[in-house]
C-alpha positions as CSV (number, residue, x, y, z in Angstrom):
1,M,80.9,-44.1,-67.3
2,A,83.2,-43.0,-70.1
3,A,82.4,-46.2,-72.0
4,E,78.7,-45.4,-71.8
5,I,79.2,-41.9,-73.0
6,A,81.4,-43.2,-75.9
7,T,78.7,-45.7,-76.8
8,Q,76.0,-43.0,-76.7
9,M,78.1,-40.8,-79.0
10,Q,78.6,-43.6,-81.5
11,D,74.8,-44.3,-81.5
12,D,74.1,-40.6,-82.1
13,Q,76.6,-40.6,-84.9
14,V,75.0,-43.7,-86.5
15,R,71.6,-42.0,-86.3
16,A,72.9,-38.8,-87.8
17,D,74.5,-40.7,-90.6
18,A,71.3,-42.5,-91.3
19,A,69.3,-39.3,-91.4
20,E,71.8,-37.4,-93.5
21,P,70.9,-39.1,-96.9
22,A,67.2,-38.3,-96.4
23,A,68.1,-34.6,-95.6
24,S,70.5,-34.4,-98.6
25,A,67.8,-35.8,-101.0
26,G,65.4,-32.9,-100.0
27,V,63.1,-35.3,-98.1
28,E,61.7,-33.8,-94.9
29,L,60.1,-36.2,-92.5
30,A,56.7,-35.1,-91.1
31,F,57.3,-36.5,-87.6
32,P,60.5,-36.8,-85.6
33,V,62.2,-40.1,-86.2
34,R,64.8,-39.6,-83.6
35,G,63.9,-41.3,-80.4
36,L,61.3,-43.6,-81.9
37,S,62.0,-47.3,-81.9
38,F,61.5,-49.5,-84.9
39,Q,58.3,-50.9,-83.4
40,S,57.0,-47.4,-82.7
41,R,57.6,-46.4,-86.3
42,I,55.8,-49.5,-87.6
43,A,52.9,-48.7,-85.2
44,V,52.7,-45.1,-86.5
45,V,52.7,-46.2,-90.1
46,A,50.0,-48.8,-89.3
47,L,47.9,-46.3,-87.5
48,V,48.1,-43.7,-90.4
49,T,47.3,-46.5,-92.9
50,A,44.3,-47.6,-90.8
51,V,43.0,-44.1,-90.6
52,A,43.4,-43.6,-94.3
53,V,41.6,-46.8,-95.1
54,L,38.8,-46.1,-92.7
55,T,38.3,-42.6,-94.1
56,G,38.2,-44.0,-97.7
57,A,35.7,-46.6,-96.6
58,C,33.5,-44.0,-94.9
59,L,33.5,-41.8,-98.0
60,L,32.5,-44.7,-100.2
61,F,29.8,-45.6,-97.8
62,M,28.4,-42.1,-97.9
63,L,28.5,-42.1,-101.8
64,Q,26.7,-45.4,-101.8
65,Q,24.0,-44.1,-99.4
66,W,23.5,-41.1,-101.6
67,R,23.0,-43.3,-104.7
68,T,20.6,-45.5,-102.8
69,E,18.6,-42.5,-101.5
70,R,18.3,-41.2,-105.0
71,A,17.2,-44.5,-106.4
72,H,14.5,-44.9,-103.7
73,F,13.3,-41.3,-104.4
74,I,13.0,-42.1,-108.2
75,Q,11.1,-45.4,-107.4
76,A,8.7,-43.5,-105.1
77,Q,8.0,-40.9,-107.7
78,Q,7.4,-43.6,-110.4
79,A,4.9,-45.2,-108.1
80,L,3.2,-41.9,-107.5
81,A,3.1,-41.3,-111.3
82,R,1.6,-44.8,-111.9
83,I,-1.1,-44.2,-109.2
84,G,-1.9,-40.8,-110.7
85,A,-2.0,-42.2,-114.3
86,G,-4.4,-44.9,-113.1
87,D,-6.7,-42.4,-111.5
88,I,-6.6,-40.2,-114.7
89,S,-7.4,-43.2,-116.9
90,E,-10.4,-44.0,-114.8
91,E,-11.6,-40.4,-115.2
92,F,-11.2,-40.5,-118.9
93,D,-13.0,-43.9,-119.1
94,R,-16.0,-42.3,-117.3
95,G,-15.8,-39.4,-119.7
96,D,-15.1,-36.9,-117.0
97,R,-12.1,-35.0,-118.4
98,G,-12.5,-32.1,-116.0
99,D,-11.6,-34.3,-113.0
100,A,-8.3,-35.2,-114.7
101,L,-7.0,-31.8,-113.7
102,A,-8.2,-32.3,-110.1
103,V,-6.2,-35.6,-110.0
104,L,-3.2,-33.6,-111.2
105,R,-3.7,-31.0,-108.5
106,N,-4.0,-33.8,-105.9
107,L,-0.4,-34.7,-106.7
108,S,0.7,-31.3,-105.6
109,S,1.0,-32.4,-102.0
110,D,4.4,-33.8,-102.9
111,P,6.9,-31.1,-101.9
112,R,9.4,-32.0,-104.5
113,L,6.9,-31.9,-107.4
114,L,7.6,-29.0,-109.7
115,R,5.2,-29.7,-112.6
116,A,2.7,-32.3,-113.7
117,E,1.5,-32.7,-117.3
118,L,-0.9,-35.0,-119.1
119,V,0.7,-35.5,-122.5
120,A,-1.0,-37.1,-125.6
121,A,0.9,-39.6,-127.8
122,D,1.8,-36.8,-130.2
123,G,3.5,-34.8,-127.5
124,K,0.7,-32.2,-127.1
125,V,0.0,-31.2,-123.5
126,V,-3.7,-32.1,-122.7
127,R,-3.7,-30.9,-119.1
128,G,-1.1,-29.7,-116.7
129,F,-0.1,-27.5,-113.9
130,A,3.1,-26.1,-112.3
131,Q,3.6,-25.4,-108.7
132,V,3.0,-21.7,-108.0
133,G,4.8,-20.0,-105.1
134,R,7.2,-23.0,-104.6
135,P,10.4,-21.9,-106.2
136,R,12.9,-24.4,-107.5
137,V,15.5,-25.2,-105.0
138,H,19.0,-24.7,-106.3
139,D,20.9,-27.2,-104.1
140,G,22.9,-29.0,-106.8
141,S,20.2,-31.6,-107.6
142,S,18.8,-31.9,-111.1
143,V,15.2,-32.1,-112.2
144,I,14.0,-35.6,-113.1
145,D,11.0,-36.3,-115.4
146,V,9.1,-39.4,-114.5
147,R,6.6,-40.9,-117.0
148,A,3.7,-43.3,-116.6
149,P,1.3,-44.4,-119.4
150,V,-2.3,-43.1,-119.4
151,D,-5.3,-44.4,-121.4
152,L,-7.0,-41.2,-122.7
153,G,-10.1,-43.1,-123.9
154,G,-11.2,-43.8,-127.4
155,G,-8.0,-45.9,-128.1
156,R,-5.8,-42.9,-127.5
157,T,-2.8,-43.2,-125.2
158,G,-0.7,-40.7,-123.5
159,A,1.5,-40.2,-120.5
160,L,1.6,-38.5,-117.2
161,V,4.8,-36.6,-116.8
162,L,5.9,-35.5,-113.3
163,S,8.9,-33.2,-113.0
164,V,10.4,-33.7,-109.6
165,Q,13.5,-32.4,-107.9
166,P,15.2,-34.8,-105.4
167,E,17.1,-33.5,-102.4
168,G,20.6,-32.4,-103.3
169,P,23.8,-33.5,-101.8
170,G,23.8,-30.4,-99.5
171,A,20.6,-31.4,-97.8
172,L,21.7,-35.0,-97.3
173,L,25.3,-34.2,-96.3
174,P,24.8,-33.8,-92.5
175,R,23.0,-37.1,-92.3
176,F,25.6,-38.9,-94.3
177,L,28.5,-37.3,-92.3
178,A,26.9,-38.4,-89.1
179,M,26.5,-42.0,-90.5
180,G,30.1,-41.9,-91.9
181,G,31.5,-40.5,-88.6
182,A,29.7,-43.2,-86.6
183,L,31.0,-45.9,-88.9
184,F,34.5,-44.5,-88.6
185,F,34.6,-44.3,-84.8
186,V,33.0,-47.8,-84.4
187,A,35.6,-49.3,-86.8
188,A,38.4,-47.4,-85.0
189,G,37.2,-48.6,-81.6
190,V,37.0,-52.2,-82.8
191,A,40.5,-51.9,-84.2
192,L,41.8,-50.5,-81.0
193,F,40.3,-53.2,-78.9
194,M,41.4,-56.0,-81.2
195,G,45.0,-54.5,-81.5
């Protein structure tokens, strides 16, 4: 019995001597080292590393999703501008310039459209409209101008310019957090079952 107590005291002294240099260097450990086996310490470090890597991967995934969403939005607006420009070109080919404004107004069903202008080659606005009663949303997103070429008839060319505002990061954040969280928990679950 006395031998076991002496061995325990020696083990405690060795642990205290090992912890003393860390304490004297001003390093304070965030979790209690005493009582954790070497394998447990390795497991804790591996778990913390895995959580950090999974969190970083989820953040990068959300950033990539936001960039993809923005690229798809711009492509959709460019397609809308090309369709509108084609319709306006047909109206000018028929000589019916009044219906060009009607085509511009038809574009107003897009909730993110702020302004649509038909611009001549010299930069002069031929026709245009701005959304009335639909204030610009200040959600951190910038206004994007999308251009599509228009044949104004008589050899003149111009462009249809649509000013659109994509959804900002604040509007997309809940969806991306849900996707990132799901990715994190699925990856953590797979790691736990494989470990």
